N, C-alpha and C positions, 0 to 999 in steps of 0.2 A: 681389407682382403678379405674373400669370399670365405666362408667357412671358420671365421674367427671373430673376435669382437670388434675387429677393424673393419667389418660388412656394415656400411651405414647407408644401404637403401633401407627408409623406413617402411612398416609393414602398411601402411596404408597409401602407400605412392604407386597408385594403379598407373601402368603405362599409359594410358590417355592422360591421366593427370600430368604426369612427368612430362610428354610431350608438350601438352598447353601451355603448361607454366613455364617451360623452359628449362626448366631442371634437370642437372646433369648426374646420371648414376655415377656413384664413385668404386662400385666394388672392383676387386681384382680376380680374374679369371685366367687359371692356368700361367699365371705371370703376367698378363697383360689385362688393359684396362677394358671392364666387360663393355661390350655393345649391346644393341637393341637385340640381336639374336640370342645374348645371352640371359635377357630377361623373360620369365612368362608372363601371362597376361595382366597380372597382379604387379609388375614392376620387381617381383622377387629374384633372386637368382637362381639359374637352372644348373648349374656344373660349380663343384666344390674346388674352390682354391687349394692349393697345397703349399702351404710355407716351407722355405728351406731349412729345415732342421739339422741339416748337415754338421754345421757350424755349432749350433749347441750341445750336440752327441759326440761330436770329434773337432773340438775347436784348436786352432793353432795357439791363441793365448788365451789366458785366463786371469781375470783380476780377484783378488778375496778382499772385500771392503770389510774392515773391521778385523783381519786378521790377526790371530795370538798366539804366542807360545808361552803364554805365562801358566803355569801349572793350575789345576782346579778352576779354570774357568772355562765356560762350555764354548767358547767360542775358538778354544786351543785343541781339542778334540777334533770340531769340524774342518779346522786347518789342515790339520794333520793327515785327515783322509782325504782333503782336496788335493793335497800336495802329491799323496800315493796316486790318486786317481789321475794325477795330470800328466805325472809320469806314463801310467799304463797308456795313455791315449796319444802319448807325446807332443802334449801343449806344453808352453811355455808359463809359469806361474808366476803372479807378480802380487805379493801382499801390499795390501793398501791400510796406511794407519798414520794418523798424524802426528804422534808420538814417539814412533819405532824406528831405529834406523835399520833395522833386520828382524826377519822372523823364521825360526827354525834355520837360521843362517842364508836365509834369501834375502838381499837388499829391499827394503820396503819402501814405497813411495808414500807421501804424505797425503796427496788426493789424486783423483782420477785423472786432474791436468797436468799431474806430474810423470803418468806413466810413461815408461821408454818406448813405449809401440803402441798401435790401437789394439784393441783387445777384442775377441770375439763373445766374448763370456763375460760376464759381471756377477760372482757371488756374494750378497748384500746380505752380511752377519752384523745387521741393523734392527734398533726396534722399531723405527719409523720409518721404511722405506722412501716415503714420499719426498724428503727433500733432496734425497741421491738423484732422484728422475731427471733434474735437470742436468746435473752433472754428467749423465749417461749420455743424454743426447749433445751435450758438447763435446764430449771424447769418442762419438758415433760408436757406440758399443752398441753392438746388434744383438745379444741376448741380456737377460739378467735372470736371476732366481731369488726371489723374496723368501725367506722361511718366517717373517715375522707372524705373529698372530693377532687376535685382537681385531680382527674384521669383521665381515658379514656372520662368520658364525656366531658372533656375541650377539647380534639383534641390529636395532635400526639405526643407533650410532654408531658401531661398526661398519654396517652395509653403507652408509653415509661417507665415510672414510675410505671404503675400498673402490666407490663410486669415483672420489678425488682421485686414487691412486689408478684406476683405469683411464681416466679423462687424459692424467699426466704423461701416462705411458702410449697414449695414443698421439698427443704431442711432439712425443718425443722421437716416436718413427721407428720405437725398437720394438723386441716381444717380451715380454714378462711371465716367467712359470711363478705361481704362486698367487697371492701370499699363503699362507698357512700350509706350507708343504714342507720337504724334508729333503733327507741327502739320498734317497733311493735311486734317484739317475745317475747317482757316481759310486754305486754298488762295484763289485769286483766280479764281472761274468767270467767263466770258464770258457776259454779259448782253447779246449781240446775237445770237444765236443763236434761231431758233423752232422750233418742234415740241415732241413729247413727249423728255421728257431721259432720259436715263441717272445712275441712284442709284450709289453706287460702295461698296463694304465690303469692306475689308481687313484681314486680321490681321496681315501684312507691308507697311508704306507703300510700299516698294521696289516691291512688284509690281503696285500699282495703277496705278504711273506711266504704262505703254503706254496702260491705258484713260482718265487723265487727258489724255494727249498726244490724242487723238481730236478736243478742242477745235479744234484747228489744221487738221483737216479737215472741219470744218463739224458736229461732231456736238457737241449740246449734254449737258452734265452741270449736275448741280443741286446735289448732295450727296456728300461724302465722308466715311464714317465708319471711322475706323483704329482698331480695336477692341482690338488690344494685345491684354494675357493674359486681358481680360474677366473681372476679378474681380467685377464689376457687371455693366453695360452689355455685353450681347452680339449676336451677330450674329442671332439670333432676335428680338430687339426693333426692331434697325432695319429688317429686313425687313417686320415687320408695320408699323412706323411709315410707311415709304417705301411699302407698298401701300395707304395711304391717303389719298396725296399725287394729288393730280388732274393735276398737270404732269409726273408720271413714268409714262416708257413702260416699262421695264423696269429690273431690277435686278440689277447685275452684282457677282459675290462673288469673293475670294478666300479662302479656309477653310483654315486648317493643321489644326485640331483644333475639334470641337464641343463646345461648353461641356455641354450638356444634351440629347439626343436629343429629348425630348418637345418640350420649348420650341421647336427647331427645325422638327419637323413641324406645330405648332400654327401657327407662323408662315408655313410654305409652305401648309398649308392656307387661310389666311387670303388669302396670294396668289393662289393658283390660284381660291377663290371670285369675285374681283373680276379674274380674268382677266389678272393682271401677270404677264408672266416673271421668271422668277429663272435666272439663268444663273451658274453655277457651277463655278469651278476649287476641286478637293478635294483636297489631296495627301495621301498616305499609301496610293497603290495596291501601294505594295511595301515590304517589310520597311524597305530602305535609308529610304524617303521619309517611314515613319512615324517612325522614329527620328529623323532631323532635326527634322520637326515638333514632336516632343514636347520635343526640346531648346530649340527657340525659342521656344515659347510656354507650354510645361509643360500638354499636354492630352493627352486620349487622342484618337486619330483614329480609331479605333474597327474592327472587323473591316470592309475596305472592301467586301467582296460585301453586307453589310446597309446600309452608308453607300447605297451605288449603289442596292439595292432601295429605301429607304425615299425616295430622291430621287424616283426613277421614278414611286413611287406618287404623288407630291403634285406632280409635274410638274415638279419641278427640272431645268432641262437642264445635264447635266455634260458639260464639254467639259477639254480636256486641258492647252490651252496658253493662253496671255497673249495670242496673237493670235487664237484662236478668241474666246476670253472677249471681245474688243472687237469683232469683225468680227459675232459673232452677237448680242450684247446690241445693237448698233448697228441691224441690222435689224429686232430683235425691236420696238425701243423705235420705230421710225419707221414700219416696214408695216402697212399695213391689213389685217384680216382676209382669205384669199384667198376670191374668187369662186368658185374651182375649184381642185381639186388638180392636176390637168396642169401638167408642166412640158415647155416646147419650149426644145431647143437650136439655136441659129441662130448659124452661123459663116460666114465667107468663105474655109473652107479644110476640104473635107471631112476630112482627116486631125487637124485641132483639133475638128471635131465627134463624130468617132468617137470619140474620145478623150476627150473630155469625158463622152458619153453613156456609155461604157463605165464610167468611175469613179462617175458619179450611177448609173446601173443598179444598179451593186455595194452602192453606200450605201442603195439602197431607194427612190431617188426615183422618182414615176412618171411615165414618159415615153412618153404614150401616142401609137399610130399617129393620123397626122392623116388625117381621111377623105377619100375619093376626090375630092367636090367642093373640098373645102379646097387638095387639092395640084393639082387643075386650075387652081385661082384663081391659086396662086402661080406655076404654069409658065407664068403669062401673063409674068413679069417674070423669071424663072429659065429659063436653057434644061433643054431635055427632059432631055437627059442627066444632069441631076445631080438626084441623091437631096431630097427635100422630104417624106418621109415623118416623119420626126424623128430624129436632126436633120436641121435643115433647112440645108443647103450651097445658097450664092447664086453659088459661084464667084469671086466677088469684083467683078467690071466693075459688077453693079447696084449696088453702095453708093455709087458715085461721081456718081450721076445722081438723077433724079426717083424712079426704080425701088426705092431703099434704103427710104425711108418707107413705101411702097405694101406693101413685103414686111412690114416690121413691124407695120403696122396691120392687114393680113389675119389675120396669126399671133393679135394680141392679140384680135381679134374674133371666133376660135374661142369658143363657148361652153363648152367643155372645158379650156381655155387658163387656168391663174391666175397662172403664173409663165413670163418670158421671161428666159433666161439667155444672153448673149451673148460668148464668151470672145474676146477681142482680145488675140493672143499678143505682139505686137510693133507699136509705130507703123510706119506706112508712109503719110505724109503725101502727097496730101491726103487718101485715101480714108478712114482711120482718123479724120481729123478729123470729116467728114462723117457717118463713122457715129455717132460719138459724140455729135453733135450731132442726130442724128436718132433715137438712144436716147432721149436727154434729151427733144425737143421730144414724142415719142409718149408719154413715161411723165407726161407734163405733162396729156394729154389721157384717158389711163385711169386706171381705179380698180384695174388688175392691177400685179402686182409687177415690175418690169423691174431684172435684176441684170447687170454688167456685170462681166467679169474682166480688169482691165489687168494684162499679163503682161511688160512692158516691166520692166528692173531699174533702169532709171535715175529712173523717176518725175518728170521734172523736165517732162514733155511739156505744153505747153498743153490738147493735148485731155484730158490726164487731172487735170493740176491745177484748170483752171479751167474746162473746160466738164462732166467728170463730178463732180468733187468740190464744183463749184458749185451742183449739183442736190440738192435736198432730197428729189426722187421717185425718182431713180436709185439702188442699194443698188451701191456699187462694192468688188471687192475685188481683191486683189494674186496671189492664186495658187488653182487649181481646189478644194484641197482644204478650204480655209475657204469658199470659196463654197458648196461642195456639204454643208457641217456648218452652215453657217448656215441654209441653205434647208429643208435636213430639218428642223431645228430650227422654223423659221419653221411648216411645215405638222404638224408634231407638235403643239408648242403649241397650236394654233389647234384642232385635232382633240380634244385633250386638254380644252383649257377647255369646247368646248361639250358633252362628255359627261361632264363632273366632277361627280358627286354626293360631297359630303363624308363620309367615312366616321363622322365622329365624330358628325353630326347623327344616326346609325344607330345609334353603339355603346350595347350595353345598359346600362342605368342602375342595376338591383336585381340582385343575386344569384339564380342559377335553382336552382330544388330541387334540381338535381344538385350544385350547390355544398355545399349543408346536409349532403347526404347523403356527399360524401366526407371531410369532415373530419377524421372520428375514421381515417381511413387513411392520412392524413400522417404522417409519421416524421421529423423535422427530421433534416438532416445525415447521412440513412440512403438505402440504395436499396431500394425495396421486392422483395418478389418477383416472378416473373412473374402467380401468381394473385391477389395482391392489386393488381397493376398493372391486370391486365384486369377486376376488381371497379372499379378507377377508370373505364374504358376502358366500361365495362355503362351504369355511373352517367351517363353523358355521353350515351349512345343509341347507341355504336359497337359494331357487331356483333362478337362474338367467337366461336369454334367452339362447338359443345356438346362441354362437358368436365367431369370432376369430379376434385378433390384427393385422394388416397388415402393411406392409411399403411401397408398392408399388400398382399401379393400377391394375397390372397384378394379384398379390396375393389376391386383394378386388375381382375381377371376381371369381377368384377361391373359394372363403370362400363364396361368395354369394349362388354358386351353391351347397356348401358342407350344409350352412345352410338352403337355401330354400328361395324363392321369396314369397313375397315381403319382401324387408329388409330393414334396418335401418342403418344409417349410422352416425358414431360421432366422431368427434375428440377426442383423449385421450391424456391428460398430465396433470400434477399436477400442473400447475397455472390455469386450467379452473374449476372456479365455476358456470356458468350460461353460458351453451352452447348454448341454443336457442336463446338468445337475441344478441350474436355475429355472427349467422349463422353458429353455428360447428355442427348444426344437420341437417340430410335429412330423409325424412321419405318416405316410400311407392315408394321404388324404386325397378323397375319390369322386368329391363333387363341388360344384360352386358354394355351395351352403358353407362344407366344412371349410373350403379356404377362405369365406368372409369371416368366420368365426375364431377360424385359427390366426388371422391377421390382427383381429381385435385383442385377443389373449394375449397374442406375444409383445404386443404395443403396451396392452395394459400391467403386462408383467417390468417390462422394460422401465416405466414409468414410475411403478412402485419401487424398484431397485433404484431408480435414480442414473440408470444406464440411458447415454447418448447413443441413438441408433443415426444410420444413415440410411435405413432402410430395411426391408424385408426382404428375402430371397426366396424365391419361389424355384426350385430345382427338381429336374429330373431325377426319380427314384431310382436307384442302381442296387440290386438284390443279390444278384448269384456270382458268387466269388468269394475269395479270401483276404480278408483285410490285413494288410501291412502297414507299416510305419516306414518313412523315410523322411531323414530330417536333416538340417546342419547345425550343429553347436560350435563355439569357438572356445578352444582350448586354450589355456595360459600361454603353454610352449611350443605347440603346434598348429596353433591359428584355427581356422577353420577345418572343421572334419565332418567326414559322411557317416550317418547311422541308417541302419537297414534293420527291421525287425518284425515280428509279429505286432499286428497294429490291434486299432477299438479299443478294447477294456484290457485285453491281453498285455500290454504293451505295460503297465504297471504293475498287472500281476506275476505276468512269468520272467519280465524283463530278459527277454528273449531277444538279443541284438547284436549286431556285429559293426564295427567303426572301420573305416580308413580314413588316411590322411592324402588329400589331394595332393598332387596330380596321382591317378592309378587309372590301369587300363581297365578291358571290358574284362578280362580273366580275374583279376581281383575281385572286382563286383559280382562275379558270378563265385568266388571263391568266399564272398560273406556270406550268400546263402546257404552254402555248404557249412558253416559254423554253426548256421541255427540248430537248436534241439527239435524245433517244431516244422523243419524243412520238409519234413513227409506231407505235411498239408497240402505244399505245392505241387505235389506229385498225385492227388488226389486220395483221398481216404473214404472207405465206408461208400462205396460205390460212387463217390463223386468225380468229378473228370480233372484232370491234371488242368493246371492253369497258366496262362501265358506269360513263363518266366520270361522269355525274351524282351516282352513291354515291360515290365519288371525292372529288368537291367537296363533298359532303354531310359525308364525314368530316374534310375539311379545314377545314370552318367548325364544326363542332364541336370540332375541336383548338383553332380560336381561341377560341373560348368557354372551354376549360381555359385557356389562356394567359392570357385576361383576369382571370379568378376566381382562378386558382391561379398565376397567374405567379410571384407573391412568395413563393410555397411551394415551385416546381418548379424545380431548377436545369437539368434535363435530361428530355425525354420522348421516348421514340424507339419509335415503331409499325414493325417490320420484323420481317417483312415484311407489309406490306398485301395481303392477295390480292386484286385488285381482277378480279371475274369478268365473264362475258362480258354482254354488254349485256342490263338487265332482272333481272340475278340479283343484283345489290349488290355488297358488298366486306366481308372479313371481316380482322380484325387476329390474324394468327395468333400473333405474339409481341409482347410489350410488356416495355419497361425505363423505369423512372421513378427518377429519383434527387432527393430532396427537399433543400434548402436550408436 
């Protein structure tokens, strides 16, 4: 099944190879077998499968294997909680224990084979779930939960045990949550709350507690999936499922490691297509965080820059803290799409408004200046000496009478305003009480977002606990930072969804002629010479300089006359990674004698260094332009990734680069350039002309095609420098390095 551990297409089973070898792809898409149109050019799935988890969250019958009612036993408390949960969801519960006649007065079956009916869900309260999997298969159980620990989170031996468990689950044809999970899926959710709900996915149960506790603040939660070690069911499965549920307004995730990058992207794509926001804390930004996560769940955290880029590509909102997770998810779940993007800050203190406006502007929130007529209208109720351009300062007194509501309504009536934020730094009854009530009443009458920051450290005030939290229309925060983070995510999400086009819909399905041409160039496990690497680029339509490969000084002179002076001469061989450092590059040669001397010097250096050459390249010299780097690397989670950045020596000094995971469209390629700190170089600096950005984008897209078709054969591809010439003149790959897998 796609999007799960049951996806069995191997990453190196290219479409052409599958067809040529007569292999049949086995994943499932939308509940049916995948056909050739569901696979991209590399034989990978294009659409996320959605596991039918209805019977997991709402089973009709449940078996508890290892059930107990003996006082003091850990299984007893778990059994008691499961009985209560089964009653709430309307499921029949069957205890299973080989020596007990009953558990908590419920008749007990000695084994799964003796159950009075086929069950939807089996909860395994056993130390080693592996021996039970075969019995589950015979009993035709659909889902199982394994709480047992001691698997991949413990190291190599535990990882091997988990692999055996996963294989047994696949053979059994059931779906497993865990191991190393907990009881969070069986929590008691409040059923008296209205509106769209948050669905929660966590790999560490304790980290979901703050989001779960938001029910006490009036925020509805509907599901909690504690995925644990993800031997089978994974985060991607639950994202795909939750994005299909009409009652879910946002998905909140705490992710320690992604099991499979492709499955995650497919699930995120499904959520993006449906406009369901996914908010995630993903640990592993630092080496320490990554190491700790691996010890906890036994997963690869992945190169964080790649994870970050992949999430942005598919609109996953990444936040850093659990407080940000809960506030951002709550806002996105409950707020309707904005009518406008303008944000107005309204306060009773000029200092508060200025402080908040500074932080909001620095974070990228649009704070438009209110029009002169709107300012005149506000000055009907606000003294003339106070600033009402945005932020709006009312001076304090107007909030205590009828003027307060008039001001709020006037701001919300502005067609350029989509969000009103009112920071209240502390309680000052009765004015703060009336201000809070006016904001709540106004929010009930508008389709625009009203946010309040209640800054009191106490949080027991009636204006906060009853008035603000009692409103389903007002988004209430406790800190400036969380409010700004959530509002920015809200605007970004709706902008992203409005423009979203799934890259999987446009991903190539069949190999290009270039792919067929380049197969003979591949050398498994070896590095290609520059000459061979440029042949690869040329086959994919990437421009390289005029050049010839020669094996004698006389041939070099003839080649220089054909290429045209001045020329560059470079040693070409499979063992050479950094030619300049070894003195194997000569530039600016303008005569036959210089060419002959350069040829002898290059071959002498190679002979002295013990480097085998396939010849010397005599190349056209290209000088005027901006040096960029475009490349492909292979990420352990996501497979081939494409990078673009400032090239030449700057690539190692500045490390100014952006990355994307194929497939992606031209808009994403342009977005990569927008992320570069040095992007102004492309626009022309110090009188220099702007460069041919369109040609650079075309190279990026052609390199992406190489990554899609050859990604399983290429460990690394590095075009550096790619000389991007002035506008209209194109881009030229001056050097290239290709390492085959």
